[in-house]
All heavy atoms as an XYZ file, in Angstrom:
955
protein
N     111.941    134.862     76.369
C     111.672    133.713     75.580
C     110.714    133.904     74.398
O     110.424    133.030     73.598
C     110.980    132.636     76.494
C     111.845    131.899     77.490
S     113.021    130.947     76.535
C     114.076    130.479     78.027
N     110.436    135.201     74.145
C     109.510    135.496     73.034
C     110.207    135.262     71.687
O     109.509    134.992     70.678
C     109.113    137.066     73.031
C     108.244    137.308     74.322
C     106.978    136.721     74.114
C     105.996    137.105     75.265
N     104.760    136.296     75.331
N     111.506    135.142     71.755
C     112.180    134.912     70.333
C     112.169    133.520     70.057
O     112.546    133.049     68.830
C     113.700    135.395     70.488
C     114.514    134.866     71.534
C     115.671    135.652     71.818
O     115.890    136.734     71.166
N     116.737    135.099     72.454
N     111.845    132.582     70.971
C     111.761    131.121     70.778
C     110.395    130.614     70.740
O     109.864    130.118     71.911
C     112.725    130.396     71.648
C     114.138    130.799     71.732
C     114.738    131.509     72.723
C     114.953    130.516     70.620
C     116.037    131.931     72.644
C     116.334    130.834     70.521
C     116.816    131.609     71.637
N     109.637    130.644     69.792
C     108.187    130.347     69.839
C     107.986    128.798     70.052
O     107.011    128.411     70.799
C     107.632    130.715     68.540
C     107.394    132.229     68.261
O     107.402    132.943     69.257
N     107.365    132.585     67.111
N     108.979    127.960     69.661
C     108.692    126.606     69.895
C     108.836    126.265     71.265
O     108.258    125.395     71.806
C     109.780    125.752     68.925
O     111.063    126.114     69.380
N     109.815    126.859     71.971
C     109.990    126.587     73.466
C     108.810    127.122     74.145
O     108.381    126.555     75.201
C     111.393    127.399     74.085
C     112.559    126.636     73.436
C     111.380    127.275     75.538
C     113.834    127.272     73.642
N     108.314    128.276     73.870
C     107.138    128.760     74.498
C     105.864    127.865     74.256
O     105.185    127.630     75.229
C     106.642    130.268     73.904
C     105.696    130.823     74.751
C     105.475    132.356     74.106
O     106.377    132.809     73.585
O     104.419    132.810     74.434
N     105.744    127.266     73.160
C     104.668    126.276     72.954
C     104.865    125.023     73.701
O     103.966    124.490     74.251
C     104.594    125.924     71.477
C     104.048    127.090     70.599
C     103.941    126.637     69.134
C     103.456    127.888     68.295
N     103.432    127.554     66.882
N     106.090    124.432     73.870
C     106.326    123.351     74.660
C     106.063    123.610     76.191
O     105.546    122.937     76.777
C     107.855    122.906     74.494
C     108.134    122.307     73.095
C     108.256    121.791     75.514
C     109.506    122.145     72.698
N     106.564    124.835     76.619
C     106.293    125.201     77.991
C     104.741    125.319     78.326
O     104.235    124.785     79.277
C     106.805    126.650     78.315
C     108.266    126.562     78.497
O     108.904    125.440     78.633
O     108.908    127.575     78.520
N     103.955    125.857     77.307
C     102.506    125.956     77.502
C     101.900    124.483     77.530
O     100.988    124.173     78.354
C     101.936    126.751     76.318
O     102.464    127.978     76.267
C     100.467    126.735     76.488
N     102.565    123.493     76.703
C     101.958    122.211     76.620
C     102.279    121.473     77.967
O     101.475    120.625     78.392
N     103.390    121.680     78.553
C     103.793    121.112     79.668
C     102.865    121.565     80.906
O     102.446    120.805     81.537
C     105.378    121.390     80.074
C     106.225    120.632     79.092
C     105.716    120.946     81.484
C     107.658    120.950     79.157
N     102.693    122.859     80.929
C     101.876    123.401     81.977
C     100.307    122.953     81.836
O      99.812    122.541     82.769
C     101.836    124.938     81.887
C     103.050    125.725     82.491
C     102.934    127.187     82.243
C     103.310    125.283     83.932
N      99.939    122.711     80.548
C      98.696    122.127     80.400
C      98.555    120.631     80.872
O      97.543    120.325     81.579
C      98.385    122.161     78.859
C      96.982    121.504     78.543
C      95.690    122.173     78.863
C      96.970    120.211     77.985
C      94.590    121.440     78.585
C      95.852    119.487     77.711
C      94.526    120.140     78.018
O      93.388    119.567     77.750
N      99.631    119.854     80.520
C      99.594    118.618     81.005
C      99.657    118.399     82.486
O      99.046    117.514     83.135
C     100.964    117.832     80.313
N     100.430    119.304     83.165
C     100.507    119.324     84.530
C      99.073    119.592     85.232
O      98.658    118.957     86.123
C     101.511    120.189     85.006
C     103.013    119.776     84.962
C     103.974    120.891     85.399
C     103.342    118.496     85.678
N      98.476    120.679     84.643
C      97.121    121.030     85.164
C      96.151    119.862     84.859
O      95.344    119.607     85.796
C      96.655    122.236     84.504
C      97.406    123.493     85.002
C      97.008    123.962     86.409
O      95.988    123.636     86.898
O      97.769    124.736     86.866
N      96.244    119.214     83.772
C      95.221    118.163     83.413
C      95.503    117.083     84.395
O      94.579    116.485     84.876
C      95.508    117.750     81.990
C      94.606    116.566     81.555
C      93.091    116.970     81.523
C      95.047    116.131     80.062
N      96.676    116.623     84.586
C      96.992    115.463     85.488
C      96.542    115.844     86.969
O      96.078    114.925     87.658
C      98.345    114.903     85.448
O      99.239    116.064     85.723
C      98.717    114.417     83.991
N      96.821    117.046     87.293
C      96.430    117.502     88.605
C      94.879    117.291     88.827
O      94.433    116.862     89.873
C      96.889    118.872     88.862
O      96.527    119.267     90.234
N      94.243    117.878     87.808
C      92.691    117.645     87.942
C      92.267    116.219     87.832
O      91.253    115.903     88.619
C      92.002    118.509     86.780
O      92.323    119.807     86.842
N      92.863    115.364     87.057
C      92.403    113.968     86.949
C      92.791    113.307     88.275
O      91.982    112.382     88.758
C      93.068    113.294     85.831
C      92.482    113.824     84.511
C      92.794    111.831     85.863
C      93.084    113.342     83.176
N      93.733    113.662     88.956
C      94.205    113.065     90.160
C      93.199    113.129     91.265
O      93.101    112.264     92.068
C      95.572    113.729     90.730
O      95.425    114.904     91.120
N      92.401    114.156     91.212
C      91.163    114.301     92.151
C      90.321    113.050     92.112
O      89.878    112.462     93.184
C      90.392    115.665     91.951
C      89.158    115.508     92.775
C      91.271    116.718     92.279
N      89.976    112.684     90.794
C      89.238    111.417     90.600
C      89.946    110.162     91.055
O      89.292    109.385     91.728
C      88.904    111.294     89.088
C      87.999    112.298     88.622
C      87.995    112.145     87.002
C      86.692    112.444     89.059
N      91.317    110.092     91.007
C      91.969    108.918     91.447
C      91.919    108.910     92.919
O      91.715    107.773     93.608
C      93.401    109.022     90.932
C      93.600    108.817     89.434
C      94.975    108.849     88.934
C      92.992    107.447     88.872
N      92.056    110.022     93.666
C      91.981    110.050     94.991
C      90.563    109.673     95.565
O      90.534    109.003     96.554
C      92.326    111.438     95.530
C      93.921    111.767     95.421
C      94.156    113.267     95.703
C      94.773    110.956     96.309
N      89.652    110.110     94.839
C      88.269    109.740     95.132
C      87.986    108.193     95.040
O      87.410    107.582     95.834
C      87.262    110.446     94.336
N      88.570    107.652     94.013
C      88.541    106.234     93.777
C      89.166    105.553     94.994
O      88.615    104.451     95.578
C      89.169    105.823     92.542
C      89.443    104.349     92.349
C      88.366    103.371     92.098
C      90.718    103.782     92.656
C      88.633    102.027     92.275
C      90.921    102.449     92.598
C      90.006    101.645     92.418
N      90.352    105.913     95.417
C      91.071    105.467     96.522
C      90.245    105.450     97.804
O      90.123    104.486     98.655
N      89.650    106.582     98.107
C      88.780    106.666     99.263
C      87.580    105.810     99.306
O      87.239    105.169    100.259
C      88.357    108.217     99.333
C      87.366    108.496    100.640
C      88.176    108.304    101.848
C      86.935    109.952    100.565
N      86.921    105.712     98.085
C      85.785    104.823     97.922
C      86.152    103.456     98.172
O      85.550    102.661     98.836
C      85.113    105.008     96.625
C      84.461    106.480     96.611
C      84.089    103.904     96.298
C      84.011    106.895     95.113
N      87.232    102.909     97.562
C      87.796    101.605     97.722
C      88.064    101.305     99.230
O      87.839    100.197     99.673
C      88.956    101.333     96.767
N      88.744    102.275     99.857
C      89.055    102.085    101.226
C      88.002    101.920    102.077
O      87.712    101.005    102.936
C      89.982    103.181    101.660
O      91.232    103.334    100.992
N      86.954    102.789    101.863
C      85.597    102.681    102.679
C      84.935    101.421    102.378
O      84.493    100.780    103.364
C      84.817    103.898    102.340
C      85.427    105.208    102.963
S      84.250    106.624    102.358
C      82.877    106.207    103.300
N      84.893    101.029    101.103
C      84.168     99.699    100.791
C      84.950     98.624    101.476
O      84.222     97.562    101.885
C      84.130     99.618     99.309
N      86.182     98.653    101.437
C      87.044     97.529    102.109
C      86.773     97.523    103.608
O      86.547     96.403    104.175
C      88.535     97.886    101.846
C      89.395     96.692    102.218
O      89.212     95.550    101.809
N      90.244     96.845    103.218
N      86.637     98.663    104.335
C      86.269     98.600    105.733
C      84.888     98.015    105.933
O      84.598     97.255    106.817
C      86.425    100.013    106.271
C      85.750    100.072    107.709
C      87.837    100.500    106.322
N      83.970     98.497    105.201
C      82.495     98.069    105.314
C      82.241     96.638    104.911
O      81.219     96.091    105.348
C      81.548     98.919    104.475
C      81.605    100.490    105.016
C      80.842    101.422    104.131
C      81.069    100.566    106.514
N      83.079     96.147    104.101
C      82.980     94.709    103.614
C      83.918     93.779    104.445
O      84.058     92.619    103.835
C      83.109     94.561    101.996
O      84.477     94.978    101.744
C      81.947     95.258    101.397
N      84.403     94.227    105.461
C      85.441     93.423    106.181
C      86.582     92.938    105.373
O      87.011     91.777    105.519
C      84.609     92.333    106.992
C      83.626     92.834    108.001
C      82.929     91.640    108.641
C      82.022     92.188    109.670
N      80.664     91.903    109.502
N      87.138     93.734    104.516
C      88.246     93.421    103.774
C      88.235     92.715    102.407
O      89.119     92.355    101.897
N      86.990     92.521    102.064
C      86.725     91.792    100.789
C      87.139     92.499     99.590
O      87.408     91.978     98.473
C      85.391     91.254    100.634
O      84.475     92.346    100.353
N      87.177     93.926     99.543
C      87.531     94.597     98.402
C      89.034     94.716     98.218
O      89.503     94.476     97.044
C      86.937     96.091     98.466
C      87.464     96.940     97.254
C      85.434     95.968     98.604
N      89.718     95.028     99.162
C      91.281     95.213     99.013
C      91.977     94.017     99.738
O      93.074     93.600     99.100
C      91.779     96.542     99.574
C      91.195     97.714     98.881
C      91.653     99.058     99.558
C      91.761     97.855     97.492
N      91.735     93.843    100.881
C      92.559     92.819    101.584
C      92.634     91.488    101.099
O      93.684     90.852    101.059
C      91.990     92.576    103.191
O      91.827     93.968    103.696
C      92.888     91.812    103.961
N      91.496     90.971    100.498
C      91.337     89.665     99.949
C      91.573     89.614     98.504
O      91.518     88.548     97.875
C      90.046     88.942    100.375
C      89.902     88.790    101.781
O      90.783     88.804    102.504
O      88.668     88.890    102.312
N      91.956     90.727     97.888
C      91.981     90.756     96.295
C      93.221     91.473     95.866
O      93.355     92.679     96.079
C      90.759     91.602     95.954
C      90.568     91.542     94.354
O      91.507     91.267     93.604
N      89.373     91.714     93.921
N      94.252     90.724     95.499
C      95.450     91.163     95.044
C      95.427     92.134     93.940
O      96.107     93.129     93.931
C      96.451     89.980     94.654
C      97.923     90.350     94.341
C      98.531     90.998     95.512
C      98.686     89.165     93.929
N      94.493     91.924     93.050
C      94.507     92.775     91.792
C      94.077     94.173     92.341
O      94.508     95.203     91.914
C      93.382     92.165     90.779
C      93.241     93.165     89.675
C      93.998     93.368     88.724
C      91.917     93.926     89.518
C      93.803     94.273     87.614
C      91.697     94.697     88.617
C      92.638     94.852     87.540
N      92.957     94.243     93.169
C      92.466     95.501     93.693
C      93.503     96.095     94.484
O      93.542     97.428     94.511
C      91.165     95.410     94.397
C      89.935     95.148     93.486
S      89.643     96.520     92.468
C      89.271     97.837     93.631
N      94.263     95.413     95.237
C      95.392     96.066     95.995
C      96.379     96.805     95.120
O      96.806     97.891     95.454
C      96.119     94.999     96.801
C      95.428     94.369     97.936
C      96.255     93.319     98.486
O      97.442     93.089     98.325
N      95.741     92.625     99.535
N      96.673     96.121     93.994
C      97.625     96.797     93.123
C      96.993     98.076     92.388
O      97.667     98.953     92.219
C      98.131     95.789     92.087
C      98.964     94.799     92.792
C      99.641     93.793     91.881
N     100.532     92.929     92.686
C     101.072     91.822     92.204
N     100.650     91.424     90.921
N     101.778     91.049     92.879
N      95.727     97.933     92.052
C      94.997     98.949     91.286
C      95.024    100.158     92.282
O      95.269    101.263     91.958
C      93.635     98.504     90.932
C      92.723     99.786     90.439
C      93.760     97.608     89.765
N      94.635     99.844     93.556
C      94.586    100.901     94.590
C      95.841    101.600     94.724
O      96.043    102.836     94.767
C      93.970    100.393     95.829
C      93.791    101.388     96.978
C      92.826    102.147     97.187
C      94.776    101.706     97.952
N      92.995    102.933     98.290
C      94.332    102.704     98.741
C      96.131    101.253     98.294
C      94.834    103.225     99.940
C      96.714    101.751     99.374
C      96.012    102.844    100.062
N      96.913    100.740     94.854
C      98.268    101.381     95.091
C      98.704    102.212     93.924
O      99.156    103.341     94.088
C      99.326    100.238     95.388
N      98.532    101.785     92.718
C      98.917    102.566     91.523
C      98.124    103.835     91.481
O      98.746    104.950     91.136
C      98.780    101.657     90.304
C      99.964    100.888     90.009
C     100.092     99.608     90.442
C     101.198    101.337     89.458
N     101.281     99.160     89.939
C     102.045    100.131     89.443
C     101.686    102.495     88.779
C     103.328    100.186     88.834
C     102.968    102.492     88.437
C     103.818    101.439     88.325
N      96.840    103.801     91.613
C      96.016    104.867     91.437
C      96.396    106.004     92.571
O      96.338    107.151     92.298
C      94.473    104.677     91.484
O      94.159    104.018     92.769
C      94.009    103.793     90.293
N      96.610    105.610     93.726
C      97.015    106.503     94.849
C      98.301    107.069     94.567
O      98.582    108.321     94.741
C      96.972    105.774     96.105
C      95.549    105.368     96.546
C      94.437    106.454     96.168
O      94.252    107.350     97.060
N      93.677    106.167     95.202
N      99.315    106.291     94.104
C     100.571    106.906     93.871
C     100.555    107.885     92.838
O     101.255    109.027     92.747
C     101.634    105.761     93.419
S     102.044    104.716     94.842
N      99.914    107.503     91.759
C      99.709    108.478     90.488
C      99.103    109.656     90.940
O      99.462    110.865     90.548
C      99.028    107.793     89.337
C      99.839    106.695     88.788
C      98.576    108.774     88.252
C      99.107    105.662     87.839
N      98.016    109.551     91.722
C      97.297    110.839     92.126
C      98.069    111.815     93.011
O      98.096    112.934     92.802
C      96.006    110.380     92.967
N      98.812    111.086     93.965
C      99.624    111.994     94.787
C     100.799    112.574     93.990
O     100.991    113.854     94.078
C     100.184    111.181     96.056
C      99.138    110.829     96.950
C     101.321    111.937     96.753
C      99.445    109.859     98.058
N     101.529    111.890     93.260
C     102.587    112.463     92.493
C     102.066    113.512     91.337
O     102.689    114.603     91.059
C     103.352    111.432     91.649
C     104.237    110.518     92.833
O     104.424    111.139     93.957
O     104.674    109.476     92.510
N     100.978    113.222     90.819
C     100.423    114.196     89.809
C      99.921    115.437     90.430
O      99.934    116.548     89.960
C      99.352    113.581     89.023
N      99.422    115.384     91.728
C      98.890    116.547     92.426
C      99.923    117.456     92.892
O      99.650    118.675     92.972
C      98.028    116.044     93.630
O      96.980    115.350     93.236
N     101.187    117.027     93.140
C     102.278    117.781     93.655
C     102.575    118.931     92.773
O     102.445    120.240     93.063
C     103.495    117.000     93.955
C     104.676    117.884     94.300
C     103.222    116.009     95.063
N     102.793    118.710     91.530
C     103.187    119.824     90.630
C     101.970    120.743     90.400
O     102.174    121.978     90.451
C     103.492    119.151     89.148
N     100.828    120.348     90.288
C      99.615    121.164     90.100
C      99.502    122.081     91.328
O      99.097    123.225     91.086
N      99.502    121.491     92.440
C      99.276    122.377     93.723
C     100.340    123.363     93.929
O     100.002    124.659     94.339
C      99.133    121.613     94.928
O     100.395    120.669     95.101
C      97.863    120.671     94.949
N     101.481    123.077     93.475
C     102.670    124.176     93.500
C     102.467    125.163     92.630
O     102.648    126.387     92.967
C     104.051    123.313     93.425
C     104.269    122.488     94.648
C     105.205    124.454     93.227
C     105.553    121.577     94.519
N     102.009    124.827     91.401
C     101.830    125.797     90.271
C     100.774    126.728     90.832
O     100.810    128.077     90.753
C     101.646    125.139     89.039
C     102.693    124.497     88.469
C     100.945    126.191     87.942
C     102.510    123.628     87.192
N      99.614    126.177     91.365
C      98.480    126.914     91.772
C      98.826    127.850     92.980
O      98.298    128.874     92.976
C      97.414    125.997     92.083
C      96.713    125.457     90.875
C      95.562    124.497     91.271
N      95.004    123.914     89.895
C      94.625    122.661     89.791
N      94.541    121.874     90.816
N      94.058    122.267     88.599
N      99.664    127.361     93.879
C     100.090    128.137     94.989
C     100.780    129.376     94.537
O     100.494    130.493     94.971
C     101.167    127.355     95.934
O     100.547    126.186     96.421
C     101.720    128.163     97.015
N     101.812    129.357     93.577
C     102.441    130.479     93.153
C     101.595    131.359     92.296
O     101.691    132.661     92.278
C     103.721    130.071     92.374
C     104.777    129.687     93.296
C     105.140    128.299     93.341
C     105.618    130.518     93.955
C     106.171    127.834     94.105
C     106.427    130.241     94.844
C     106.838    128.833     94.914
N     100.560    130.835     91.496
C      99.717    131.479     90.791
C      98.843    132.385     91.771
O      98.619    133.599     91.440
C      98.811    130.682     89.941
C      97.803    131.488     89.098
C      96.982    130.580     88.219
N      97.780    129.753     87.316
C      97.614    128.534     86.914
N      96.505    127.930     87.356
N      98.374    127.885     86.100
N      98.238    131.755     92.718
C      97.405    132.523     93.645
C      98.332    133.587     94.485
O      97.651    134.571     94.826
C      96.662    131.573     94.645
C      95.616    130.826     93.886
C      95.479    129.402     93.949
C      94.773    131.469     93.001
C      94.397    128.741     93.379
C      93.683    130.793     92.363
C      93.632    129.439     92.525
O      92.675    128.680     91.888
N      99.475    133.278     94.822
C     100.350    134.184     95.492
C     100.451    135.462     94.603
O     100.395    136.585     95.148
C     101.754    133.572     95.856
C     102.600    134.433     96.427
C     102.558    134.703     97.941
C     103.691    135.017     95.743
C     103.331    135.611     98.481
C     104.457    136.011     96.426
C     104.395    136.196     97.740
O     105.228    137.041     98.437
N     100.893    135.279     93.317
C     100.967    136.288     92.425
C      99.780    137.196     92.221
O      99.795    138.455     91.907
C     101.580    135.887     91.076
O     100.670    135.268     90.355
N      98.612    136.592     92.471
C      97.353    137.327     92.301
C      96.855    137.774     93.609
O      95.877    138.498     93.626
C      96.188    136.243     91.680
C      96.474    135.910     90.364
C      95.353    134.865     89.751
N      95.544    134.358     88.586
C      94.831    133.437     88.003
N      93.846    132.884     88.743
N      95.136    132.951     86.924
N      97.665    137.647     94.535
C      97.290    138.268     95.955
C      96.018    137.686     96.530
O      95.403    138.317     97.206
C      97.256    139.717     96.029
C      98.601    140.287     95.482
N      99.718    140.235     96.157
C      98.795    141.057     94.333
C     100.784    140.867     95.498
N     100.173    141.325     94.454
N      95.645    136.365     96.057
C      94.522    135.668     96.776
C      94.968    134.879     97.933
O      95.417    133.797     97.812
C      94.021    134.836     95.674
C      93.362    135.611     94.475
C      92.713    134.724     93.492
O      91.914    133.821     93.916
O      92.865    134.929     92.338
N      94.987    135.562     99.132
C      95.595    135.080    100.190
C      95.085    133.712    100.783
O      95.710    132.798    101.001
C      95.527    136.071    101.404
C      96.263    135.687    102.671
C      96.074    136.778    103.658
N      96.657    136.381    104.930
C      97.805    136.455    105.346
N      98.846    136.824    104.539
N      98.300    135.959    106.402
N      93.640    133.603    100.791
C      93.187    132.343    101.250
C      93.600    131.124    100.360
O      93.964    130.122    100.770
C      91.602    132.330    101.414
C      91.003    131.096    101.871
C      91.250    133.404    102.544
N      93.479    131.295     99.046
C      93.738    130.220     98.123
C      95.249    129.847     98.085
O      95.649    128.717     98.170
C      93.381    130.618     96.720
C      91.820    130.651     96.464
C      91.527    130.912     95.094
C      90.049    130.970     94.999
N      89.628    131.327     93.655
N      95.992    130.836     98.311
C      97.489    130.728     98.368
C      97.872    129.836     99.661
O      98.686    129.030     99.531
C      98.241    132.081     98.379
C      99.468    132.178     99.069
C     100.623    131.529     98.426
C      99.683    132.841    100.180
C     101.919    131.691     98.980
C     100.946    132.871    100.842
C     102.057    132.297    100.173
O     103.266    132.290    100.798
N      97.299    130.200    100.678
C      97.621    129.466    102.009
C      97.139    128.000    101.798
O      97.767    127.173    102.193
C      96.993    130.171    103.245
C      97.812    131.568    103.412
C      96.957    129.379    104.424
C      97.218    132.532    104.396
N      95.884    127.858    101.456
C      95.379    126.556    101.303
C      96.125    125.656    100.351
O      96.427    124.495    100.652
C      93.851    126.517    100.852
C      92.812    127.079    101.860
C      91.454    127.245    101.161
C      92.903    126.279    103.116
N      96.343    126.243     99.189
C      97.258    125.402     98.277
C      98.690    125.201     98.686
O      99.225    124.116     98.495
C      97.173    125.970     96.827
C      96.039    125.548     95.961
C      94.833    126.353     95.751
C      96.007    124.273     95.399
C      93.764    125.840     95.181
C      94.940    123.811     94.701
C      93.900    124.599     94.546
O      92.684    124.232     93.971
N      99.196    126.164     99.392
C     100.501    125.957     99.981
C     100.513    124.797    101.043
O     101.398    123.904    100.986
N      99.587    124.756    101.726
C      99.372    123.763    102.831
C      99.203    122.376    102.315
O      99.794    121.489    102.618
C      98.281    123.994    103.806
C      97.971    123.158    104.958
C      99.005    122.959    105.947
C      96.870    122.316    104.949
C      98.850    121.981    106.889
C      96.788    121.299    105.931
C      97.712    121.185    107.005
N      98.307    122.296    101.303
C      98.178    121.068    100.498
C      99.419    120.566     99.726
O      99.678    119.426     99.832
C      97.021    121.283     99.438
C      96.678    120.052     98.667
C      96.185    118.869     99.462
C      95.446    120.321     97.602
N     100.240    121.596     99.270
C     101.421    121.154     98.684
C     102.396    120.580     99.618
O     103.054    119.512     99.331
C     102.112    122.357     98.071
O     101.235    122.913     97.010
N     102.465    121.160    100.777
C     103.405    120.672    101.888
C     102.922    119.240    102.319
O     103.778    118.279    102.499
C     103.396    121.653    103.172
C     104.105    121.025    104.251
C     104.083    122.841    102.706
N     101.630    119.098    102.504
C     101.111    117.681    102.783
C     101.497    116.755    101.746
O     101.902    115.504    102.065
C      99.633    117.705    103.050
C      99.150    118.442    104.256
C      97.665    118.513    104.347
C      99.668    117.814    105.533
N     101.356    116.995    100.395
C     101.668    116.031     99.504
C     103.034    115.739     99.301
O     103.430    114.597     99.133
C     101.084    116.636     98.016
C      99.527    116.624     97.889
C      99.139    117.364     96.687
C      99.011    115.196     97.725
N     103.855    116.786     99.356
C     105.269    116.527     99.448
C     105.680    115.803    100.594
O     106.618    114.856    100.527
C     105.907    117.999     99.403
C     105.839    118.714     98.027
C     106.470    120.024     98.336
C     106.776    117.922     97.051
N     105.063    115.949    101.829
C     105.547    115.177    103.000
C     105.092    113.605    102.750
O     105.880    112.823    103.125
C     104.739    115.738    104.211
C     105.077    115.120    105.496
C     106.268    115.180    106.114
C     104.107    114.308    106.118
C     106.598    114.641    107.375
C     104.454    113.636    107.341
C     105.623    113.829    107.892
N     103.984    113.420    102.212
C     103.401    112.128    102.012
C     104.501    111.383    100.987
O     104.854    110.272    101.210
C     102.108    112.021    101.493
O     101.179    112.695    102.313
C     101.595    110.560    101.157
N     104.799    112.029     99.957
C     105.630    111.477     98.919
C     107.043    111.238     99.554
O     107.739    110.255     99.120
C     105.693    112.435     97.768
N     107.484    112.118    100.368
C     108.814    112.033    101.001
C     108.822    110.659    101.908
O     109.765    109.896    101.914
C     109.304    113.135    101.792
N     107.770    110.500    102.674
C     107.765    109.464    103.548
C     107.725    108.273    102.796
O     108.518    107.243    103.126
C     106.503    109.563    104.420
C     106.639    110.706    105.504
C     106.106    108.116    105.222
C     105.433    110.852    106.356
N     106.893    108.001    101.735
C     106.820    106.852    100.899
C     108.210    106.509    100.210
O     108.667    105.372    100.343
C     105.851    106.899     99.921
C     105.827    105.732     99.016
C     104.341    106.913    100.606
N     108.803    107.690     99.823
C     110.259    107.396     99.138
C     111.149    106.982    100.175
O     112.021    106.061     99.824
C     110.480    108.782     98.366
O     109.816    109.072     97.403
N     111.185    107.494    101.364
C     112.064    107.049    102.419
C     111.875    105.659    102.798
O     112.799    104.962    102.970
C     112.002    107.970    103.625
C     112.625    109.406    103.407
O     113.497    109.485    102.484
N     112.178    110.394    104.193
N     110.586    105.270    102.925
C     110.465    103.882    103.267
C     110.885    102.814    102.169
O     111.571    101.982    102.443
C     108.903    103.573    103.467
C     108.493    104.366    104.839
C     108.564    102.159    103.565
C     106.905    104.351    105.019
N     110.641    103.336    100.871
C     111.111    102.499     99.740
C     112.648    102.393     99.687
O     113.267    101.422     99.485
C     110.547    103.059     98.513
C     110.909    102.319     97.294
C     110.560    100.785     97.176
O     109.561    100.347     97.930
O     111.176     99.940     96.571
N     113.267    103.557    100.020
C     114.799    103.509     99.812
C     115.395    102.579    101.004
O     116.270    101.862    100.869
C     115.273    104.930     99.975
O     114.986    105.394    101.317
N     114.751    102.559    102.263
C     115.136    101.744    103.316
C     114.972    100.245    103.003
O     115.873     99.416    103.134
C     114.413    101.940    104.652
C     114.740    100.975    105.650
C     114.868    103.466    105.113
N     113.785     99.959    102.387
C     113.539     98.572    102.003
C     114.495     98.215    100.908
O     114.997     97.011    100.976
C     112.091     98.559    101.306
C     111.001     98.556    102.304
C     109.697     98.448    101.620
O     109.406     99.253    100.637
N     108.774     97.546    102.053
N     114.805     98.921     99.936
C     115.823     98.508     98.917
C     117.181     98.471     99.432
O     117.974     97.501     99.021
C     115.745     99.648     97.750
C     114.440     99.682     96.900
C     114.122     98.378     96.368
O     115.023     97.663     95.722
N     112.860     97.935     96.312
N     117.599     99.315    100.342
C     118.882     99.334    100.904
C     119.151     98.073    101.727
O     120.111     97.414    101.724
C     119.154    100.582    101.805
O     118.933    101.696    100.973
C     120.603    100.576    102.420
N     118.095     97.695    102.634
C     118.253     96.745    103.518
C     117.779     95.358    102.873
O     117.961     94.312    103.531
C     117.559     96.970    104.737
C     117.945     98.213    105.534
C     117.009     98.308    106.802
C     119.480     97.954    106.032
N     117.241     95.345    101.655
C     116.653     94.234    100.976
C     115.732     93.549    101.861
O     115.683     92.300    101.958
C     117.870     93.226    100.506
C     117.306     92.400     99.392
O     116.389     92.620     98.721
N     118.026     91.341     99.272
N     114.763     94.182    102.357
C     113.658     93.516    103.202
C     112.365     94.181    102.660
O     112.220     95.324    102.140
C     113.760     93.731    104.688
C     113.871     95.359    104.984
C     115.050     93.097    105.204
C     113.874     95.603    106.482
N     111.238     93.417    102.908
C     109.919     93.847    102.652
C     109.384     94.675    103.881
O     109.835     94.494    105.004
C     108.959     92.725    102.339
N     108.483     95.508    103.722
C     107.784     96.265    104.728
C     107.193     95.546    105.828
O     107.538     95.773    107.044
C     106.723     97.214    104.153
C     106.181     98.259    105.231
C     107.187     99.167    105.677
C     105.095     99.101    104.486
N     106.550     94.370    105.525
C     105.911     93.476    106.610
C     106.996     92.826    107.386
O     106.843     92.544    108.645
C     104.955     92.463    106.053
C     105.528     91.663    104.918
O     106.684     91.949    104.470
O     104.844     90.684    104.559
N     108.206     92.576    106.868
C     109.331     91.972    107.574
C     110.013     93.002    108.420
O     110.523     92.513    109.471
C     110.222     91.300    106.570
N     109.936     94.113    108.063
C     110.640     95.185    108.915
C     109.801     95.296    110.226
O     110.366     95.719    111.082
C     110.831     96.506    108.168
């Protein structure tokens, strides 16, 4: 690819964007955890009784999980190539967990769309 400088620059930009979104997703996941804990401690007044906060929480968690997948996979292979065994195993495990979570949510959504029912009705 050395002969195509523009493609190399685009690839570098894409990798930068993936690393940036993966790093930012940590903040989004922290927001979700804080909102969930506050909801429990306030007997549901943060998320359960507030439609706007429910939607904000759902969007931030979905963005965080999906943005983290690419970053953790990239880091898994980077640490594997550097022979950093502990980091490679941890990021590999985290990648599997994130992919599993995303797959479950996607499967639930596909069943809902196919059967034309809401989750609470199912």
